[in-house]
NULOKE-488709 format. One record per residue: residue number from 0; residue in one letter; x, y, z of N, C-alpha, C in turn. Coordinates in steps of 0.001 Angstrom, whole numbers, plus 500000, padded with zeros to 6 digits. Layout:
% residues N
+-------+------+--------+--------+--------+--------+--------+--------+--------+--------+--------+
: pator : fike :   n.c1 :   n.c2 :   n.c3 :  ca.c1 :  ca.c2 :  ca.c3 :   c.c1 :   c.c2 :   c.c3 :
+-------+------+--------+--------+--------+--------+--------+--------+--------+--------+--------+
:   NUM :    a :      X :      Y :      Z :      X :      Y :      Z :      X :      Y :      Z :
...
+-------+------+--------+--------+--------+--------+--------+--------+--------+--------+--------+
END
This chain:
% residues 128
+-------+------+--------+--------+--------+--------+--------+--------+--------+--------+--------+
: pator : fike :   n.c1 :   n.c2 :   n.c3 :  ca.c1 :  ca.c2 :  ca.c3 :   c.c1 :   c.c2 :   c.c3 :
+-------+------+--------+--------+--------+--------+--------+--------+--------+--------+--------+
:     0 :    l : 222632 : 800058 : 951232 : 223316 : 798858 : 951534 : 224839 : 799047 : 951722 :
:     1 :    a : 225444 : 799920 : 950851 : 226903 : 800142 : 950975 : 227227 : 800713 : 952326 :
:     2 :    k : 226362 : 801674 : 952779 : 226580 : 802278 : 954095 : 226505 : 801230 : 955217 :
:     3 :    k : 225711 : 800309 : 955054 : 225437 : 799273 : 956079 : 226633 : 798393 : 956347 :
:     4 :    i : 227536 : 798250 : 955437 : 228809 : 797558 : 955544 : 230002 : 798429 : 955415 :
:     5 :    d : 229833 : 799715 : 955410 : 230920 : 800683 : 955344 : 231803 : 800391 : 954062 :
:     6 :    a : 231167 : 800206 : 952916 : 231826 : 799839 : 951647 : 232516 : 801172 : 951167 :
:     7 :    p : 233835 : 801021 : 950861 : 234549 : 802163 : 950273 : 234064 : 802426 : 948893 :
:     8 :    a : 233933 : 803659 : 948545 : 233525 : 804072 : 947165 : 234425 : 803527 : 946038 :
:     9 :    k : 235696 : 803257 : 946376 : 236590 : 802887 : 945330 : 236283 : 801414 : 944869 :
:    10 :    f : 235435 : 800728 : 945535 : 234944 : 799366 : 945208 : 233628 : 799340 : 944481 :
:    11 :    f : 232970 : 800514 : 944304 : 231650 : 800641 : 943658 : 231867 : 800409 : 942157 :
:    12 :    p : 230819 : 799919 : 941402 : 230922 : 799807 : 939990 : 230662 : 801241 : 939440 :
:    13 :    t : 230971 : 801506 : 938125 : 230669 : 802636 : 937513 : 229274 : 802473 : 936864 :
:    14 :    f : 228690 : 803604 : 936430 : 227349 : 803603 : 935762 : 227470 : 804332 : 934465 :
:    15 :    g : 227327 : 803607 : 933383 : 227230 : 804231 : 932090 : 228691 : 804645 : 931563 :
:    16 :    m : 229758 : 804248 : 932192 : 231108 : 804567 : 931609 : 232087 : 803537 : 932160 :
:    17 :    s : 232638 : 802773 : 931317 : 233675 : 801772 : 931794 : 234979 : 802522 : 931960 :
:    18 :    r : 235711 : 802154 : 932997 : 237046 : 802711 : 933216 : 238059 : 801865 : 932456 :
:    19 :    n : 237644 : 800727 : 931939 : 238531 : 799834 : 931234 : 239749 : 799449 : 932015 :
:    20 :    d : 239530 : 799229 : 933300 : 240598 : 798755 : 934208 : 240148 : 797589 : 935129 :
:    21 :    g : 239038 : 796944 : 934694 : 238531 : 795831 : 935409 : 237425 : 796115 : 936349 :
:    22 :    t : 237157 : 797399 : 936567 : 236082 : 797873 : 937374 : 234702 : 797503 : 936716 :
:    23 :    p : 233778 : 796848 : 937440 : 232484 : 796591 : 936832 : 231742 : 797914 : 936440 :
:    24 :    n : 230970 : 797860 : 935474 : 230191 : 798960 : 934938 : 228745 : 798396 : 934703 :
:    25 :    i : 227799 : 799303 : 935120 : 226411 : 798979 : 934889 : 225803 : 799789 : 933775 :
:    26 :    e : 225116 : 799135 : 932894 : 224366 : 799854 : 931808 : 222938 : 799327 : 931843 :
:    27 :    i : 222027 : 800118 : 931477 : 220555 : 799787 : 931362 : 220069 : 800005 : 930079 :
:    28 :    s : 219418 : 799079 : 929432 : 218803 : 799279 : 928185 : 217347 : 798663 : 928330 :
:    29 :    g : 216329 : 799487 : 928261 : 214998 : 799036 : 928383 : 214889 : 798469 : 929825 :
:    30 :    n : 214382 : 797180 : 929901 : 214271 : 796614 : 931246 : 215415 : 795561 : 931541 :
:    31 :    t : 216568 : 795729 : 930823 : 217701 : 794764 : 930937 : 218912 : 795579 : 931553 :
:    32 :    f : 219444 : 794923 : 932567 : 220648 : 795458 : 933197 : 221804 : 794694 : 932737 :
:    33 :    y : 222898 : 795451 : 932346 : 224114 : 794830 : 931986 : 225195 : 795111 : 933011 :
:    34 :    y : 225945 : 794097 : 933340 : 227000 : 794184 : 934330 : 228189 : 793699 : 933704 :
:    35 :    e : 229078 : 794589 : 933297 : 230254 : 794205 : 932571 : 231522 : 794868 : 933048 :
:    36 :    a : 232636 : 794213 : 932836 : 233956 : 794839 : 933195 : 234911 : 794560 : 932052 :
:    37 :    y : 235700 : 795551 : 931747 : 236688 : 795440 : 930712 : 238036 : 795878 : 931252 :
:    38 :    d : 239082 : 795183 : 930935 : 240415 : 795542 : 931340 : 241156 : 795707 : 930088 :
:    39 :    r : 241663 : 796808 : 929753 : 242477 : 797040 : 928482 : 241797 : 796463 : 927311 :
:    40 :    d : 240499 : 796729 : 927216 : 239599 : 796300 : 926163 : 239239 : 794825 : 926043 :
:    41 :    a : 239781 : 794094 : 927098 : 239414 : 792653 : 927166 : 238302 : 792428 : 928112 :
:    42 :    v : 237276 : 791679 : 927768 : 236088 : 791406 : 928626 : 236488 : 790603 : 929845 :
:    43 :    c : 236239 : 791023 : 930959 : 236514 : 790304 : 932308 : 235179 : 789787 : 932750 :
:    44 :    i : 234116 : 790528 : 932659 : 232789 : 790127 : 933173 : 231809 : 790547 : 932141 :
:    45 :    r : 230862 : 789704 : 931756 : 229711 : 790077 : 930917 : 228477 : 789342 : 931330 :
:    46 :    r : 227611 : 789982 : 932041 : 226387 : 789456 : 932553 : 225233 : 790259 : 932126 :
:    47 :    k : 224085 : 789712 : 932079 : 222886 : 790639 : 931911 : 221698 : 789916 : 932525 :
:    48 :    t : 220788 : 790690 : 932991 : 219633 : 790227 : 933716 : 218497 : 791272 : 933617 :
:    49 :    t : 217249 : 790770 : 933735 : 216116 : 791710 : 933841 : 215693 : 791820 : 935338 :
:    50 :    r : 216382 : 791141 : 936161 : 215989 : 791025 : 937598 : 216968 : 791984 : 938462 :
:    51 :    l : 216351 : 792993 : 939050 : 217225 : 793800 : 939938 : 217866 : 793192 : 941128 :
:    52 :    p : 217168 : 792221 : 941737 : 217876 : 791524 : 942872 : 219113 : 790843 : 942390 :
:    53 :    k : 219117 : 790240 : 941242 : 220254 : 789562 : 940771 : 221381 : 790553 : 940514 :
:    54 :    l : 221028 : 791717 : 939885 : 222052 : 792705 : 939610 : 222582 : 793149 : 941012 :
:    55 :    m : 221763 : 793398 : 942028 : 222280 : 793844 : 943327 : 223222 : 792795 : 943918 :
:    56 :    y : 222850 : 791556 : 943783 : 223789 : 790454 : 944265 : 225202 : 790632 : 943553 :
:    57 :    w : 225168 : 790709 : 942244 : 226411 : 790818 : 941524 : 227248 : 791975 : 942006 :
:    58 :    i : 226580 : 793154 : 942283 : 227317 : 794302 : 942710 : 227889 : 794093 : 944107 :
:    59 :    f : 227137 : 793555 : 945073 : 227552 : 793366 : 946390 : 228524 : 792211 : 946540 :
:    60 :    e : 228399 : 791215 : 945707 : 229367 : 790111 : 945749 : 230745 : 790633 : 945334 :
:    61 :    h : 230719 : 791504 : 944431 : 231996 : 792116 : 944043 : 232665 : 792994 : 945021 :
:    62 :    i : 231775 : 793868 : 945509 : 232274 : 794851 : 946586 : 232740 : 794082 : 947833 :
:    63 :    t : 231982 : 793136 : 948256 : 232421 : 792425 : 949500 : 233646 : 791467 : 949254 :
:    64 :    h : 233770 : 791106 : 948007 : 234966 : 790362 : 947552 : 236216 : 791282 : 947758 :
:    65 :    q : 236111 : 792472 : 947179 : 237169 : 793452 : 947370 : 237442 : 793738 : 948765 :
:    66 :    m : 236446 : 793942 : 949606 : 236556 : 794246 : 950957 : 237109 : 793030 : 951694 :
:    67 :    g : 236786 : 791879 : 951378 : 237368 : 790693 : 951995 : 238885 : 790547 : 951866 :
:    68 :    f : 239382 : 790808 : 950622 : 240763 : 790785 : 950412 : 241590 : 792027 : 950969 :
:    69 :    a : 240836 : 793131 : 951094 : 241466 : 794243 : 951764 : 241656 : 793899 : 953321 :
:    70 :    y : 240592 : 793271 : 953817 : 240599 : 792896 : 955208 : 241742 : 791822 : 955463 :
:    71 :    e : 241906 : 790842 : 954567 : 242934 : 789864 : 954728 : 244276 : 790555 : 954736 :
:    72 :    s : 244438 : 791461 : 953863 : 245794 : 792161 : 953665 : 246170 : 792903 : 954923 :
:    73 :    a : 245080 : 793538 : 955617 : 245332 : 794204 : 956826 : 245469 : 793365 : 958071 :
:    74 :    h : 244974 : 791992 : 957946 : 244958 : 791172 : 959127 : 245708 : 789830 : 958799 :
:    75 :    r : 246751 : 789914 : 957969 : 247363 : 788740 : 957438 : 247891 : 787848 : 958629 :
:    76 :    d : 247629 : 786564 : 958464 : 248136 : 785579 : 959419 : 248828 : 784425 : 958586 :
:    77 :    p : 250156 : 784239 : 958629 : 250745 : 783270 : 957842 : 250286 : 781868 : 958031 :
:    78 :    s : 249589 : 781666 : 959186 : 249167 : 780281 : 959414 : 247806 : 779927 : 958754 :
:    79 :    v : 247220 : 781017 : 958204 : 245830 : 780851 : 957602 : 245951 : 781235 : 956088 :
:    80 :    p : 245486 : 780335 : 955206 : 245426 : 780661 : 953849 : 244744 : 781999 : 953618 :
:    81 :    l : 245363 : 782880 : 952774 : 244857 : 784194 : 952636 : 243395 : 784227 : 952091 :
:    82 :    r : 243037 : 783346 : 951183 : 241724 : 783287 : 950623 : 240674 : 782965 : 951726 :
:    83 :    k : 241119 : 782098 : 952691 : 240159 : 781656 : 953666 : 239772 : 782822 : 954536 :
:    84 :    l : 240633 : 783611 : 955002 : 240250 : 784880 : 955732 : 239508 : 785764 : 954943 :
:    85 :    a : 239965 : 786001 : 953749 : 239165 : 786935 : 952761 : 237737 : 786444 : 952575 :
:    86 :    f : 237556 : 785141 : 952246 : 236189 : 784636 : 952039 : 235278 : 784625 : 953243 :
:    87 :    q : 235895 : 784344 : 954415 : 235174 : 784477 : 955637 : 234655 : 785904 : 955896 :
:    88 :    h : 235489 : 786817 : 955657 : 235013 : 788251 : 955862 : 233995 : 788587 : 954863 :
:    89 :    q : 234136 : 788234 : 953642 : 233187 : 788498 : 952571 : 231795 : 787933 : 953003 :
:    90 :    l : 231741 : 786694 : 953487 : 230507 : 786097 : 953866 : 229865 : 786695 : 954983 :
:    91 :    e : 230645 : 787260 : 955960 : 230103 : 788046 : 957084 : 229482 : 789204 : 956602 :
:    92 :    l : 230087 : 789952 : 955607 : 229536 : 791184 : 955098 : 228311 : 790905 : 954310 :
:    93 :    l : 228210 : 789890 : 953500 : 226991 : 789560 : 952757 : 225885 : 789132 : 953681 :
:    94 :    e : 226241 : 788471 : 954794 : 225196 : 788033 : 955733 : 224515 : 789300 : 956382 :
:    95 :    t : 225326 : 790340 : 956620 : 224792 : 791581 : 957092 : 223769 : 792187 : 956208 :
:    96 :    l : 224016 : 792036 : 954935 : 223108 : 792633 : 953832 : 221928 : 791715 : 953586 :
:    97 :    q : 222165 : 790463 : 953332 : 221061 : 789606 : 953028 : 221538 : 788098 : 953108 :
:    98 :    y : 220889 : 787398 : 954061 : 221360 : 786011 : 954329 : 221406 : 785117 : 953012 :
:    99 :    q : 220398 : 785351 : 952134 : 220413 : 784587 : 950910 : 221688 : 784830 : 950066 :
:   100 :    w : 222120 : 786069 : 950135 : 223340 : 786384 : 949372 : 224561 : 785654 : 949909 :
:   101 :    k : 224614 : 785533 : 951276 : 225684 : 784804 : 951915 : 225638 : 783299 : 951449 :
:   102 :    e : 224437 : 782729 : 951449 : 224229 : 781357 : 951083 : 224688 : 781098 : 949652 :
:   103 :    l : 224321 : 781950 : 948719 : 224667 : 781915 : 947338 : 226146 : 781964 : 947080 :
:   104 :    c : 226705 : 782953 : 947821 : 228224 : 783159 : 947701 : 228948 : 781923 : 948332 :
:   105 :    e : 228452 : 781395 : 949337 : 229028 : 780257 : 949968 : 229185 : 779089 : 948923 :
:   106 :    r : 228144 : 778891 : 948196 : 228078 : 777804 : 947171 : 229162 : 778142 : 946068 :
:   107 :    e : 229259 : 779423 : 945695 : 230179 : 779776 : 944679 : 231629 : 779615 : 945114 :
:   108 :    i : 231858 : 779982 : 946358 : 233132 : 779812 : 946990 : 233501 : 778305 : 947010 :
:   109 :    a : 232592 : 777461 : 947452 : 232818 : 776060 : 947515 : 233134 : 775449 : 946124 :
:   110 :    e : 232514 : 775917 : 945079 : 232887 : 775505 : 943740 : 234265 : 775931 : 943407 :
:   111 :    t : 234667 : 777201 : 943770 : 235993 : 777647 : 943489 : 237009 : 776670 : 944187 :
:   112 :    l : 236759 : 776452 : 945467 : 237736 : 775667 : 946253 : 237684 : 774196 : 945813 :
:   113 :    d : 236730 : 773722 : 945205 : 236728 : 772357 : 944575 : 237822 : 772352 : 943520 :
:   114 :    r : 237839 : 773400 : 942662 : 238771 : 773470 : 941599 : 240160 : 773968 : 942018 :
:   115 :    h : 240156 : 774872 : 943077 : 241449 : 775411 : 943541 : 241472 : 775440 : 945039 :
:   116 :    p : 241792 : 774336 : 945673 : 241780 : 774139 : 947162 : 242742 : 775143 : 947865 :
:   117 :    y : 242458 : 775357 : 949174 : 243450 : 776145 : 949878 : 244769 : 775416 : 949877 :
:   118 :    q : 245865 : 776136 : 949923 : 247311 : 775681 : 950014 : 247773 : 775871 : 951390 :
:   119 :    y : 247452 : 775054 : 952374 : 247848 : 775247 : 953747 : 249374 : 775211 : 953904 :
:   120 :    d : 249982 : 774231 : 953097 : 251447 : 774118 : 953311 : 252232 : 774757 : 952248 :
:   121 :    l : 251717 : 775769 : 951628 : 252413 : 776441 : 950590 : 253714 : 777149 : 951052 :
:   122 :    f : 253714 : 777683 : 952238 : 254925 : 778320 : 952726 : 255544 : 777472 : 953875 :
:   123 :    q : 254826 : 776508 : 954408 : 255270 : 775694 : 955502 : 256584 : 775041 : 955177 :
:   124 :    s : 256762 : 774487 : 953980 : 257978 : 773760 : 953666 : 259136 : 774729 : 953489 :
:   125 :    k : 258903 : 775988 : 953197 : 259925 : 777008 : 953093 : 260418 : 777409 : 954546 :
:   126 :    i : 259494 : 777344 : 955431 : 259834 : 777737 : 956880 : 260653 : 776648 : 957514 :
:   127 :    e : 260274 : 775375 : 957260 : 260973 : 774190 : 957941 : 262233 : 774047 : 957200 :
+-------+------+--------+--------+--------+--------+--------+--------+--------+--------+--------+
END
């Protein structure tokens, strides 16, 4: 799946060893998958599931999120809110992998934007 979207290895989670820098790490105990991230010993992400498809979504949601913001950084347009371009690219990548992942991520992004809407005029007033 990573090859399908040309995902850089630097965005992959670790397996069995946390870097303690916010990078997600996967642990398996019995039939339970743990998806966790620590940054300077503080928990950033703590999830667990017995369903491999759910774990795969978490992994690729994170990878495509990172790729979306890398894309935005390389294609910055001051007239477009940076999260908008990043989210659009992330959704395109997820759609390439699995349409249901795109739909799920769209709902999660919508929830985020309900709480923290785009700031279209954040820099506009400084320009004028």
